C-alpha positions as CSV (number, residue, x, y, z in Angstrom):
1,M,-18.5,15.4,8.9
2,K,-15.3,14.3,7.5
3,K,-13.6,11.3,8.4
4,L,-9.8,10.1,8.6
5,Y,-9.2,6.9,7.1
6,T,-6.3,4.8,7.4
7,L,-6.5,2.0,4.9
8,D,-4.0,-1.0,4.2
9,H,-2.4,-1.1,0.7
10,W,-0.4,-4.1,-0.8
11,V,0.0,-5.7,-4.5
12,Q,-0.6,-9.3,-3.9
13,F,1.4,-12.2,-4.2
14,P,3.4,-13.6,-6.6
15,S,3.2,-10.1,-8.1
16,S,5.1,-8.7,-5.3
17,E,5.1,-8.5,-1.4
18,Y,4.7,-4.7,-1.2
19,G,2.2,-3.0,1.0
20,G,2.1,0.1,3.2
21,L,-0.7,2.4,4.6
22,I,-2.7,5.3,3.2
23,V,-4.0,7.9,5.2
24,L,-6.9,10.3,3.7
25,I,-9.7,12.8,4.9
26,A,-12.9,11.9,3.2
27,E,-16.4,12.9,3.6
28,N,-17.7,9.2,3.2
29,D,-16.6,5.7,1.5
30,Q,-18.0,6.8,-2.4
31,E,-15.3,10.3,-1.8
32,A,-12.7,8.0,-0.4
33,F,-12.9,5.6,-3.3
34,E,-12.9,8.8,-6.0
35,I,-9.8,10.1,-4.0
36,L,-8.1,6.7,-4.2
37,S,-8.9,5.7,-7.7
38,N,-7.7,9.2,-9.3
39,S,-4.4,9.0,-6.9
40,D,-1.0,9.0,-8.9
41,D,0.3,7.3,-5.7
42,F,-0.6,4.0,-7.4
43,C,1.3,2.9,-10.6
44,E,-1.2,1.9,-13.8
45,D,-0.5,-1.5,-13.6
46,D,-1.6,-2.4,-10.1
47,Y,-4.6,-0.3,-10.5
48,E,-5.8,-2.2,-13.4
49,K,-5.1,-5.6,-11.9
50,Y,-6.2,-4.4,-8.2
51,G,-8.2,-1.5,-8.8
52,H,-11.6,-3.4,-7.9
53,L,-10.2,-3.7,-4.6
54,I,-10.2,-0.4,-3.7
55,M,-14.1,0.0,-2.3
56,E,-13.2,-3.2,-0.2
57,Q,-10.4,-1.4,1.5
58,V,-12.3,1.6,1.9
59,V,-14.9,-0.3,3.7
60,K,-12.6,-2.2,5.7
61,A,-10.7,0.9,7.0
62,N,-10.5,2.6,10.2
63,K,-12.7,5.7,10.1
64,F,-12.2,8.3,12.9
65,N,-14.7,11.6,13.0
66,L,-12.8,14.8,12.4
67,A,-13.9,18.0,14.6
68,D,-12.9,20.6,12.3
69,D,-13.7,20.6,8.7
70,Y,-10.3,19.7,6.6
71,E,-10.0,19.5,2.7
72,S,-10.4,16.1,1.4
73,G,-7.4,14.3,-0.2
74,I,-4.4,12.0,0.8
75,I,-2.7,13.1,3.9
76,D,0.2,10.6,3.6
77,A,1.2,7.2,1.8
78,F,3.6,5.2,3.1
79,L,4.2,2.4,0.1
80,T,7.0,-0.1,0.2
């Protein structure tokens, strides 16, 4: 059964004070991590500095079971 994930996204101070919300569909935490790790929504510099925190955010994400089968992937990303 797939889940809808809502994750907090941020780039820590003093680099910036940017943040946002990422909504995605995945079967489990590992698939969510892989989707986010391979996403073009993050600039390469941010990933190198903060990529190790992705799984932490995936584990802490709000997760909602989906009744139907949807394609895995990022649904929306609001990043400031």
